[in-house]
N, C-alpha and C positions, 0 to 999 in steps of 0.2 A: 872607186867607191868601196870595194871589198876591203882594200887596205885601210881605209878610214874606219870601217866598221870594226876590224880587228884591233886597231890601235885604241879605239874607244873602250873596248872590253878590257884590255890590259890595264888601262888607266883606271877604270872602275875598280878592278880587283885590288890594285895597289892602294887606292884610297880606302877601301873597305878594310884591308889588313892593317892600315895605319890607325884607323878608328878602333878596331877590335883586335888588340894585341894578343888576346887569349888564343887566337887561331894560330899564331906563329910560335908562341911560347906558352903552352898550357901549364896549369898548376900540376905539381908533381903527383898529387893523389890520382887525378884523372889519367895522367900519363901512365902511372903504375898499373891502374886497372886495365888500360888498353894493352899494355904489355902483357899482363896476365891473360887477357882474352886471346891474345895472338897465339898462345900455346894450347888453346882449347880447340876441340872439334865440336862445332855448334851446328849440328845438322837440323835442329828445329828453329834455328835463327832466334833463339830466346833472348840473345843479347844484341840483336840488330839495332836496338836503340842506343847502344853505347857508342855514340859519335859526338863530336863537338858541334854546337849550334852554328848556324850561318848568320846569326844576328849578334849584335853587341851583347857582351855578358860581363857583369861586374867582376873585376879581378879579385875583389875581396871575398868572393864566394867560390866554393868548389863546384866545378861544372858537373861532376859525376853525382852530385846530390839529387839530380833529377832523373838519374838512370835507374832502371828496374833492379831491385835487389839491394840497392845502396841506401843506407840510413845515416842521416847526419844529425847534428845538434840543431837547435832552433836557429842559429845564425848561419847555418850551412858553412861553417868554417872548420868543422871536424867530422870525419867519418867515424861513426860509432858502431855501425853494424853492416855486415855484408852477408846477404842471404841469397845464395845461388841454388837452393834446393830445388829438386824435381825439374830441372832444366834440360835433362837429357844430354848433359855435357860429357865429353870424353877427353882423353889426353892425360898428360901428367902435369904436375905442379913443380915449377922450378924453385919457388920459395923466395927468391931475391926480391920480388916485387912487394912482398909484405912488409918490408923493413920500414916503410914510411907510415904505416898505419898504427902509429904508437898509441892512438886513442881508441882503438877498436875494442869494443866490449863483447860483441857477439859475432861469431863466424859460423855460418851454416853452409856446408858443402854436400849435404845429404841427398840421397836418392838420385845419384848421377852414376856415371860410369868411369870416373877417374881411376887411373891405374898407376903402376910404378911405385916408387918409394914415396912415403909421406915426408914432406920437407920439414926438417928440424928447425928451419928459420922461423916457422910460425911460433915456436916456443919462446921467441924473443918478444912477443906481444904481451908485455907484462900486465896490461890492463884487462886482458881477456877474462870474461865471466863464463861464457859458454862456448864450447868447441864441439860442433856436431858434424861428424864425417861418416855417419852410418850409411849403409846400403851403397857402398862403392866397391872398388876392387883394388884398393891400396895393398901392396904386398911387401914382403921382406920383414926384417925386424922392425918393431916399433921403435922409433929413434929415441935416444936419450935426451934429457934436457927438459922434459915436461915439468919437472919440479920448479922451473923458472916461473911458471904460471901460478904465482902465489895467491891470486885472487879467484882462481877458477872454481866455479860451482858445479858445472856440468861438463863431463867428458864422455861423449857417446861415440864409440868407434864400432858399433854393432855391424855385423855382416860385411866384413871385408876379407882379405886374404892374408892378413898378417901372419907371420910365423915367428919361430924363436920363443924365447921366454917372455912371460909377462913383465912389464917394466916395474921394478920395485920402487924407483924413485917417486912414483906418483903418490906414494903413501905419505910423503912429506907435505902434501898440499892440505893444510888444515881446513880450508874453506870448502873442500870438495863434498858435495851432497849426492851426486849421481855419477857412477862409474859403470860403463857398459863396454866390456871387451868381448862380448859374446859373438858366436858365429864366424870365427876365423880359424886359424890352424896353430894357435899357440900351444906350445908343448912345455913339458916340465911341470913342477909343482906350483901350487898357489903360493906366492911369497908370504911368509909369516908376517912380514911388515904390514900386510893389508889389514891386520887387526888393530893397527894404531890410528886409523882414521877417527877424528874427533866428531865430525858432523855428517858422516856418510849415512844416507837414508836408503839408497838404491844400489845394489850390487848384482851385476849380471855377467857371469863368466861362462855360461852354458854353451854347448855346441862347439867345443874346441877339442884338442887332443891332450888335455892336461892329465898328468899322472901323479904318482906319489900319494901320500896321505893328506887328507883335508886338515889344514892346520887348525888346532884348537884355538889359536889366537883370534880367529874370526868371531869367537864368542864374546869378545870384548867390545863389539860395535854396538854400543847402548842405544844409539838412535836409528839403527837399521830397521826399516820396516819391510823391505822386499829383498829377498836373496834367491837367485837362481844360479846353481852351479852344476846342474845335471848335464847329461849327454857328454860325459868325459870318461876317462878310464882310470879312476882313482884306485887306490889300494886301502885296505883297512875298513874301519867302521865310521859311523857318524860320531863326531866328537861330542862328549858329554857336555862340553862347555857351551854348546849351542843352546842349552837350557837357560843361559844367562841373557839371551837376546830378548830382553823384556819388551821391546817395541815392535818385535817382528810380527808381521801380518801375513806374509806370503813366503813359503819355503818350498823350493823345488830342487830336489836332488835326484830326479828320475834318470834312469838309464846311465848310471854313473859307476857301475861295477862295485858298489859298496856292499859290505857283508857284515856279519855280526848281528847283534840284537838291536832293537829300536831302544835307544837310551831312555830310561824312565825320566831323565831330566828334561826331555822335550816337553813333557806334560806341564812344565812350569810356564809355557808360552800361552798365557791366557788371552793374549790379543790376537793369536794366530787365527786367520780365517781360512787359509788354504795350505794343505800339507800334501805334497806329491812326492812319494818315494817309490813309485812303481818301477818295474823292470830293473831290479837289482838282485842281490842274493841274500837278503835279510832272512834271519832265522829266528826261532823262538816264538813266543806267544805275543799277541797284541797287548800292550800294557793296559791294565784296567784303569790306570790313572789318566788315560786320554780324556776321560770325562771332565777333567779340570779345564780342558780347552774350551771354555764355554762359548767362545766366539766362532768356533770352527764351523765352516759351511761346506767345505770340499775336503774329503779324506780319500786318498787314492793310494792303497798299499798293494795294488794288484801285481801279478807276475813276480812273486818272490817265492821264498821257501818257508813262509810263516805256517805255524801249526797250532794245535790246541783249539779251543773253542772261542766263540765270540764273547767278549765280556759283556755282561748284563748292563754294565755301567754306560755303554754306548748310548743307551736310551736317554741319558741325561744331556746329550748334545742337542739341545732344542733348536739350534740354528742350522743343523746339518741338512744339506740338500743333496749332496752327492756322497754315496758310500760305495766305493769300488774295491772289492776284495778278491776279484777273480784270479784264477791261475795261482793258487796257493795249495797248501795242504791242510786247510782248516777243516774241522769236524764238529760233531755235536749238533745241537738244535739251533735254529735261528731264534734269537731272544724275542719274546713277545713284545718287549718294549720298543723294538725297532719299528713296529707298526704305529707307535704313538708319537713318533717324531713328527711335529706339525709342518715342517718345511721340506721333508724328504720328497724329492721328485725322481731321483735315479738310484736304483738298488741293483748292483752288479756283483753277484757272488758265484758266478758259474765256474765250473771246473774246479771244484773242491770235493770234500767228502761229507758234506752236511747230510744229516738224517732228520727224520721226523716230519712234522707238518709245518707248512708255512703258517705264520700268525694269521688267524681268521679275521683280524681287524685290519689287515694290510690294505690300505687305501681308504680307510674310514676317516683318518684324521689329517691326511695330506693329499695333495693333488699329484699323484704319481704320473710320470711321463714315460719312464723307461725301466722295465723290470726284467732282468735276465738271471734266472736261477738254474739254467740248464746244466746238464752233466754233473749231477750230484746223485744222492741216494734218497731224495725227498719223496714223500708219499702223501696221501690224503687228497683232498679236493682243492679246486681253485677257490680262493677267498671270494665270497659272494660280493664283497664291497670293493673289489680291487680297482674298479673303474668309477667309483662314486665321485671322484673329483672331476670327472668329465674331461681329463686331459691325457689319459693313457694312450700312448702312441705305439709302444712296442712291448709286447708280452711274450717272452721267450722262456719256455719251460721244458724243452726237449730233453730226452735221455735221462729220465727219472722214473719213478714208480707211481706217478699220480694216477688217480682213478676217478670214477664218477662221471658226471656229464658236464656239458658246457653251461655255466651259470648264466642266468638272465643278464647279469652285469656285463658279461662278455658279448652276449648276443645283441645287446643294444648299445655297445660302446661306440658311439659315432666318431670318436677321435682316433680310433685304432687304425694303424697303418700296417703293422707287421704282427702276425699271430703264428707262433711256432710251438706246437704241442706234440710233435712227432716223437715216436719211440717212448710211449707211456702205455698206460692201461685204461685210457678214457673209454667210456662206453655210452650207450644211448644214441639218440639221434643227433645229427649235426644241426643244432638249432640256432644257426646264425641267421639273424634277420638282415638280409643283404640290403633291404630298403633303407636301413639306418646306417649301414657300414659303408658310407659313401667314400671314405678316405682309404679303405682297405686295399693294399696292393700285393701283400704277400701272405699266403695262408698255407701252412703245412700241418696236416693232421694225420700224416701217414703213420703206419705201424701202431695202430691202436685197435679198438674193438667197437668202432662205431657201426651203427645199423641204420636202416631206414632210407638209404639213398641220399642223393644231393637234391636239395629243394630247387624247384624250377625258377625261383625268383633270383637265382645267382646272376642272371643277366643284368640285374639292377646294380651290381657292384662295379660301377663304371670305371674305377681305377685299378681293378684287379689285374695283376701282371703274372702272378705265380700261384697256381692252385694244385696242391698235391694231397690226395687222400689214398694213395697207394697202400696196399697190404692191410687194409681193413677187410679181413677175409669174408665177413658176412654183411658188408655194407648194402649190397643189392641195389635195386632200382635200375634206372636207365640213365643214359647220357641226357642231360637237360637239352631240350629242343633248340634253345637259343644260346647255347654255350659259346658258339663261335661268333656271336654278335658283340662280345666284349672287345671293344676297340683296342684295349691296351694289353690284352692277354698275350703272353709270350711262352708260358710253359703250362701244359695240362698233363698231370700225371695221375692216372686212375688205374694203375696195374693191380691185378689180383684183388678185385673188389666184388666179385660175383655180379658184375653188371650184365644185363641182358638187353634185348632189343637191338636196334640198328644204330649205325653212326649217323647223326643228323647231317643235313646239308651244311656245307661250309659257306658261311656268309662273310662277315667282316673279319677274316682271320689274317690280315696282312702282316701282323707282327708276330704271329705264333711261330716259334722256332723248334719247340719240342712237343710231341704228342706221344704219350705212353699209355697204351690201352691193353697191354699184353695180359694174358692169363685171365681172361674173362669168358663170358658166354655170348659175345656179340654175334649177331647174324646179319644176313643181307649183304649188299655190295658196298664197296668203298665209294662214296659219292664222287663223281667226276669233278664236282665243284672244288675239290681239294686244290685245284689249280690256282685258286684265289690266295692260297697261303704262300706268298712269294718269299717269305723269310724262313720257310720250314727247312730244318736241317736234319731232324730225327723223327722218323715215323715208325713206331713200334706197335704193331697190332698182332703180335705172335700169339699162338695158342688160343684162338677163338674158333668160331665156326663161320667165318666169312666165306661168301660164295662169289661167283662171277669171276671176272678176269682182273688181271693187274691193270689198274687205270693207266692208260697211256698219258693221262694228264700230269702224272708225276714227273714226266720228262720236261714239263714246262717250269719246274721249280729250280731256279739257278743255284741255290745253296744246298740242295738236298745232299746229305752225306751218308746217312744210314737209313735203310728201309728194311724192316724185319717183318715179314708177313708169313713166317714159318708156321707150320702145324695149323693150317686152316683147310678150307675146301675149295681153293681157287683152281680155276681151269684156264685153258687157253695157253698162249705163249708169252714169252717175255717181249714186250713191245720193242720193235726195232729202233724206235726213237731213243731208247735207253743208251744206245751206243754213243750218243752225243752228250751224255751227262758226265762232264769233266769233274764235277765236284763229288761224284759217288765213290764211296769207299767200301760200302758193304750192301749187298742185296741178298738178304737171306730169305729164300722162298722154299726151303726144305720141307718135305712132308706135306705136299699138296698134290694136285693132279696136273701140274704144268707140263706142257709138251713142247715139241719143236726143238729148236737149237738155241744155245746161249749166244748172244751177240759176240762176234769175234773181234774183240778189242783187247788191248792190254789191261784195261781196268778190270774186266771180268776174268781174264786169265790168271791175274794175281790173287784173286779171291780163293778162299779155301774150298775144297770140295764139299765140306759139310754144309755149306750154305745152299747147295743145290740138290743134295741127296734126297731120297724118298720121293722122287718124281720119275717113275719107270720110263716114261716116254720123252725124257729130257736128255739132250746130248750136247756135245761141244765142250771145249775146255772151260773150266778145269776138270770136267768129267771126261768121259771117253769121247773120241772124235765121232762125228756123225758120218755114217756110211751111206752113200747114195747108190743103191744097187740098180743095175739095168737087167732087163729080161733077156735071156739067151736060151737056146734050145737045151733041154734037160740033159740029153746024152753028152753034148759037147761040154756042158757045165760040169758033169761028173768026171769026164776025162781031165779037164783042167784042174779040178780039185785034187784028183789022184796025183797028177804031176806036181802040183804045189806041195802036197804032203811029202812026196818022195824028196823033193828039193830041200824042204825044211829039215828032214831027217839027216840028209847028207851034210847040210850046213851046220847043224847042231853038233854032229860027230866031230867035224873039223874044228869047230870052235872049242870043244872040250879038250881036244888034243893040244891046240894052240894055247889054251888057258893053262893046262898043266905045265907045259914047258915054260911059259912065260912066268908062271908063279914061282917055279923052282929057281929060275935065273933071277927073278925079281927079289926073292928073299935074300939070296946071297948078296946081291947088289945093295939092297936096302940096309942090311946089317952093317955094311962097310961105310956107307955115306950118310945114313939118315940122321945120325946124332947131331951133326953140326950143319946140315944142309940148309941153306938160306933160300927162301922163296920170295917171290915178288908179285904183289897184286897192284896193278896201276889203274888209274881212272883218267878221265879227260885231262890232258895237259902234261902227261908224263911218259908217253909211250916210247920215246926215243932212248930210254935209259935201260941198261941191264942191271942185274943184281950187283955185279962187281963195281959198276960205275957208282952206284949208291953207296955201297959199303966203304969204298975208298974215301968218300967225303964225310962219313959219319963216325969216324974213329974217335973223335973227341967229345962226343955227346955224353953227358952224365944222365943218370936215371932221373926221370921226372922233369928235367929242365927243358925249356923251350928255347932253342938256339937257332941262329941263322946259319945255314949251310949253303955253300956254293957248289953246285954240281959241275962235272967236267966241262959242260958246254957253256958255263958261265951263269946258268939259271940259278937264282937264289930261292930257297924255300925255308920255311920254318920246320924244324924237326924236333920230335920228342921221343925219347926212348922209354919204353915201359917194360916191366917184367910180367910174365904170365906163367901159369902152371899148365902142364899138358891137358888137364881136364877142363881148363877154361878156354882153350884155344878155339874150339869150334864155335862156341857161343859168341865169344868176343869178335872173332873174325867175321862171323855172319853179320854181327851188328855193325862192324866197321865197313863192311862192304855196302850195307844199306846206307850208311852215312856218306860213303864215298860216292855213291850213285845219286845222291840227293843234291840238287842244285837250286839255290835261291839267292837273290841279290843280298839278302841279309844274313847269309850263312857263309862262314869261312870254308873254302873248298878243301876237302881232304883229297890230295893228289895221288897218294900211293901208300902202300904198306910193305915194308921189307921185314921179314920175320923168319925165325926158326922156332924150335920148341922151347926156348928159354926167354928170348927177347923179341921185341918188335919195335921198329922205327916207324913212327907216323909222320908222314910228310904233308905239310899244309902249304897253301899258297903264302907267299911272303908279303906281309902287310906291316911295314915298319912305321906306321903313322901314329902309333900310340894306342893305349887302351882308354876305356871310359874312366877308369880309376885315375889315370894320369891327367885326363882332361877335366876332371871334376872341379879342380880349383880355378879353372879359367872361367871368367864371367861370360855368361851366355844370355842372350835375350830369350824371352818366353817362346817365341816362335821356333827358335833353334831347339830348345828343350822339348817342345812338342813333337818336332820332326824326329828327334832322336828316339823318343819313347814310341812313336808310331812305327818307326823302322824296326826297333827291337821287338815290338809286339807282333809285327808282320812275320818276322822270322820264327817266333814261337808259334804263332797261329799256323804257319805252314807245317811245322813239325808235328803239331797236335792234330790238325784237322785235314791237312792235304796229303799226309803220309798215312798209309795203312799197311800194318798196324801203326798206330801213332808212335812217334819217337820222342821220349822225354829227353830234355837236355840235361837236367840233374845237377848242373853246376853254374847256374846263372848268377853272376855277380859282376860288379864293375870291371874286375880284373879279366874276365873272359869275354868282354865285348871289345873287339878291335875295330879300328877305323880304316877304311880304304883311302885311296888318294882323293876321293871326293867327299871325305868326311862322312861317309855312309857307314852306319854301324854294322858289324858282322859278328854273329855269335860263334864262339869257338870253344874248344876243350870240353867236350861232353864228359859226363861221369860214366866211365866205362865199367866201373864196378857193378852198376845195375845190370849190365848186359851179360852177366854170368847166370842169370836166372832163366829158366826155361820158359817163363811166362812171355818173354819177348816174342817167342815163336807162335803164340796163340794167334789165331786169325779169325776165330768165330765171334770174338767180342773183345772189348778192351781188357777185361779182367781187373779184379780189385787192386792187385799190386801195381800194375802199370798205371792204373787210374790214380793211385796215391802219388806216384812219381810225377804225373802230369799236374796234379794239384800242387805239389811242391814247387814246380816251375811257376805256376800262376802266383803263389805266394811270393816267390823271389822277385817276380815282375812287379808286384805291388811294392816291395821294398825298394826296388829301383825307381819307381815312380816318386816315392817320397824323397829318396836321396838326390835325384836329379832336380826335382822342383824346389828343394830347399837348399841347393848348393852344397850338399853333403852334411847338412846339419842333422837331419833326421834319417835314420836308416830303418827304423821300425816304427809302426804305429803303436802307441801305448795301449790304448783301449778305445772302444767305440765312443765312449763318453767324452773323449778328448778331441772329438772331431773339430770343434770350434777353435781349439788351440792350434790344431794342425793347419786349419784354414788360415789362421792368423799368421803362422810361420811362413806358409807358402806365399801369402800376399806380401809379407815383409820382404821376402827374398826376391820378389819379382815386381819391381815398382811399376812396370809398364803392362801388367797383366790385365787383360780385358775383364769386364765385370762378369762375375759368376764363375770364372774359370778356375779360381783357387778352390772353390767349393767342389767343382766337377772333378778336379785332379785328385782331391782327397777322397771323393766318392770312389774313383777308380781304384786307388790304393786300398781303401777299406774293403771294397768288394773283393779284391784279390786276397786279402789277409784275414778273412773270416776264419775263425778257428774251427778245425774239423773239416776234413775234405768234402764231406757231404754239404757243407754250408757255402763253400766257395764257388765261385763261377768258373766257367770254362773260358779259354782265351777268346772264343767266339763272342761270349757275353762282354768280355772286357773290351775287345776291339770295337764292339757296337757302341759302348759308352764312351770309349776314348775318342771315337770319330766325332763326337759332339763337341770336342774342343775346337773352337773357331780357328785356332792357330795350327791345328793338325794338318799335315799334308795328307792327301788322299792316297 
C-alpha cells in the first residue's frame, strides 16, 4: 500500500511539471534575480517571497513581477525597476546577473549593508535613469564606465566607503541632475570637469578627504540649486566664480579648511537661502553687500577669523531667521536694525569683542527662540521685550558687563528653558515667577549682585534640573523649605550667598548629584534624610556653622565621591560605616571638633593630611597613629622610659656614624655610575624581567614611536621611548607610577618603565588588534557603536571620578583607542606633558588647571561621539544651532537607529562640547545621559 502511495505522488509531480514548464525552465529575468539573491545575506527574510509559484503561470509573463521590490511594465514582460532599499541585506554584488535587465530604468540598493567593490557591470544598463546606492559600505575605487549611463538623471552614492579619486567621467553625462558622492573617503581634488554639467541641480561632495583648491569651474553650473562640499581639507579660498551660480539656493562649505576673504561676488546670489561657511579660517570683514541676498534665511559664519564690525546693511535681510557669528574677532556695536528683522529666531554672537548695549527692541518684531551673546564686552540691561514673541527658549548672556535687574519679560517668559546670566553685574531681587516658568530646566545667575534671597515658590519650577546662584555675596535669605521636592533637580549651587538658617529636610532628592552650600552662615544639623539622595556625588557645606555629628546616613549613598564639611562645628567621630564607601575620593572634615580614629582603610590613608587637620582629638592615617596606652605602676613606667631614652641615644649615634660612612662611599660610587644608570619600575605582569633583559630588546626603538618588542621570554609588548629633562623626572615618574598602578578593563595596562636621566621606555601590554581610527571605516551597526562609546566613556569616567586625584587622559582621539581580542576599547597614550606640573600632586581639591584638562577630555569624548555615530563624517559640532542638521546626519548614517536615539546621541556630543569649561558637563553627567541610549551596554 505504501509503495502505491509513493508511486502516485511521483506521477502527480511529473504531470504538474509537464503542465507548468516554468518550474523546470524559468524565465531568465527571474533566474537572474534568484542568482543575485543567492549572494545576499538576508537575515530579515525580506526576500523570502522570491520563489517560483506552485501553480501554472503564463510563460509570456515574468514570474518576478509579483516579487517584492520588482517593478514591471503593464504587460509584465519587462522589468523596469528594482527597489531593494532598507531590506537589511548584506553581502557583495557580483554584477553578472544584471546583464539581462536591459530595460531597467531605476535601481535602488540604498539603506543596506552591501560591501566590497561596486560592480562595474551595472554601468552597462544603458537605459538607467536613477542609481541609488546610498547608505551602504561599498569600498575601493569607484569603478570607471559610469559615463555609459547616458540617460542617468540621479546618481546617489552617499555614505559608503569609496576611496581614491572622484570619477571624472561622470561629468560627460549631460542628463545628470543629482550627483551625491558625500560621506566616503574620496581623496584628491574635485575634478575641474565637474563644472561642465549642463543640467546638474544638486551636488554633494561633503564629508570626504578631498584636498587641493576648489575649482572655479564649478561656478559655471547655471542650474545648480544645492551645493555641499564642506567637511573636507581644501586649500586656498572660495572661488569668486561662485558668484555666477545664479540658481543656487543652498551653499555649504563648512569645516573645509578654506581661508582668505569672503568673495564679494557671493553677494550676487540673490536666490540663496542658506549660506554655511562656519569652522574655517576666513578673515577680513563681513561684506556689506550681503544685504543683496534678499532670500537669505540662514547665515552661519561662525568659528572663523572674521574681524571688524557688523554691517548695518544686515538689517535689510528681511527673511533671515538664523544669524550665527560666534567664535570670531568681531567688534563694535550690535546694529539696531538686527532687532527689526521680522523672521529672526536665532541670534548667536558669543565669543567676540562686541561692546555697547543690545538693541532695546530685540524681540519686539520677531519671535526669538535662541539668543546667545555671552563672552563679549556688552553692557546695559536686558531688553524689556526680548520674550514678547512668547517662544524664547534659551537666553544666554554670561561673561559680559550687563547690569540692572531681571525684566518682567524674563520673569514671566513661560517658554524659557535655559537662562544663563552668570558673571555679570545684575542686581536687585531674583524676580523669577516660577509659577509661570514651567519649562525652565537650567538657571545660572552666579557671580552677580543679586539680593533678597530665593523665593519660596521655586518648588513650582517642576522641570528645574540646574540652579546656581553662587557668589552673589549679599543674596541672603534661607534655603527654600521645599527646595528638595523638585523631582528633576540635579545640581544646586548656592555657595557664598550669605545664606542663614538650617538645611531643610531632604525629600524627593533622588536625582540630585551636586550640592554646593559652602561659605555661608548655615546652622543646625545636616538632616539624616540626606540618605534619600541616592545619586548624590558631591556634598560641599564647608565654611558654615553646622553642628552635630557627621550623618552616618551619608554611608548609604552609593555614588558619593566628595564630602567637604570643613570649617564647621561638627563633633563626634567619623562613622565606621564610611570604611565601606568605595566611591569616596575626598572626605574633608578639617577644622571641626571631630575626635576618635580615622577608619583604617586604603581610601582614607591615600587622602591628604590637610583634609583632617584642625581636629586635635582625631588620629589615624594619614595623621599620626593612634596610641592605645595601658596603665602601669608609675615607678616602673619611669624606669622603662629612662631605658628607652638611653637606647634611642645609642641607636641615634650609631646611625649617624653609619650614615656618614655610607654617604662618603655613596658619593664616590654615585659619581662613577649615576650618569648612565638605568632603573626599572615594574607593575603587574612584568616582574620576571631585569633591566638588562629589557634594554637588550629595546635597542631599535625610535623616539616617540610605538613599536612591538619581544622580550627574552617571548612575551610581546608595545614600547615607546620618550625623552625627559632631569627637572621633569620626578613629576613624570610619579604620574607614570599612578598610571601603572591603575587597572580598568577599558584602559591599556602600563606594565613597566625602564629609565635613566635622559630617556624612558614605556612598556604597554601588546594589543595588535587595531585602533579606533583604523576601524572607523568599517560599517558597524548602531548597537556596536553604542557599546564602543559606552566602553570609552567608562574608561574616562574611571580616570576622572574613581581615581583621586583625578587623572586626565589629555590625548583622547581615535588613534589612542586600541582594541583588545574581544574588540573591547582600551584608552592608551596619555599626554605626559601635563604631568610636569606640580598641580597633579594637589590632593585637597581638583584645582583649576587639572579641572581644565578634565574638561578637555570631556570635549574630546564629545568629538568621538560625533565621529563614531557619523562614520567619521563629523569630527566637530559646528554650533548649537546646527543640532537638527547633526541629528539628520546621525540618522542618515545609521539606518537601523531606534527612534529618538539620533537626537540623544547629538545631545551627548553637544553636552560635552559646550564652549568654556564651566559650561561643560563632567563624565558623570555624560555617562548618565549616555546610559539612556537603548542600545548602550550597561
